C-alpha positions, 0 to 999 in steps of 0.5 A: 580045614581043621575044626579048631581053625574054623572055630578059633577066630570066632571065640573072641567075638563069641565071648563078647556076645556071651558077656552081653547076654549074661551080664558078666564075662565069667558067666559068658565064658562058662557058656562059651566053654560049654559049647567048646566042650560039646564040640570036643565031645561030638564034632559032628554037631558043627556044620562044616558047610555053613559059615563058621561064625554063623555056625558057632553062634548057632550052637551057642544059641542052642545051648543058651536057650536050652537053659530055662533060666535064660528065658527069664528076666532076672533083675536081681543080678548086680549089673552096670548101666549097660547090662541093666538096659540090655536085661530090660529087653525080653530074652529073645528080642534081646538076642535078636538085637545083639546079633545085629547091633553088636555082632554085625549079623545081617537079618538073614544070618541072625535068623539062622543063628536063632533058628527062626523064620525071617518073619519071626526074626523081624517080629523079634527086632520090632519087639526089641525096638519097642522095648528100647523105645520105652527106655530111651524115648526121644525126639526125631527130626526127619530130613526128607523131601518126598512126602510119602517117604516122610510119612512112612518114616514118621509112622515107623518112628512113632511106632517105636515110641518116639516123637517126631520133632518135625519134617524138613525138606531143605537144608535151611529147614533142617537146620532151623528144625534142629535148632528149635527142637534139639532132637535126640536123633536125625534121619536124613536124606542126601538130595533135598527138594531145592537141590540142597544137600542133606549131608551139608545140613547134617554137618551144620547141625553137628556143629550145633549139637552132638546127635546120632544121624541115620542117613537114608538115601538112594545114593549111598555111594555119595557117602561111602567114599573110603575117606573118614569120617563116614557115617556110622548109620547108613540105610539104602533106599528102597528100605525095609521098615524092619531095617529102619526100626532096627537101626533107629533102636541101635543108634539111640540105645548106644548113643544113650549108653555113651551119653546118658546126660543127653537123653531127650524124652518125648 
């Protein structure tokens, strides 16, 4: 397969990523062009054995991070609200966040793109989560009937700088909690203590308020039915703490950008 056929399909996505990193499409496209010029000059720098999309992003990242200016936080550029929020995240954590939240890479692939060990990538994601939490601190309602899991989730939420509105073990408790606290995010299990459904609880809550929901469940097949709507955020149990942190940050960050008036500070 030719190099152009491997690289071509990746360019629209790479332009999106470059624009998010740089704050403008013109600046982002200049970096994308520089990557393409480097490939034309020396095609051997492209590893044909690697995943093509992962490899294109890896080469872009190498060039981007080789520029000293990209390792600094520049507050002088004119930006819209989205760009200002992204720019407020320190450079490497911002890249880690965008690779997973915007570009859809899993943690292993994103770590390879950034050329860091998985443990270091998890540290970058955690740092991004804390910095995002400082921007969009919110209250989080937890719907979970297992006490130890609920405690773990409370710790993760608070570690990101958010406030736990409360923990509900049943559908009725969940709806009452949401009515009373008006949370900015809901973490929900599917099967609850009294045999009631976390999905039914969430549907009832969403009739009351618009709020992002992350389902954390051992039964993802009960949600992935192939019908619409399906949940935007779904984490399978047993979960990794880093995954939960990353998805919480993603849900709050993008919900805040879409609905800035709905922000609920802790």
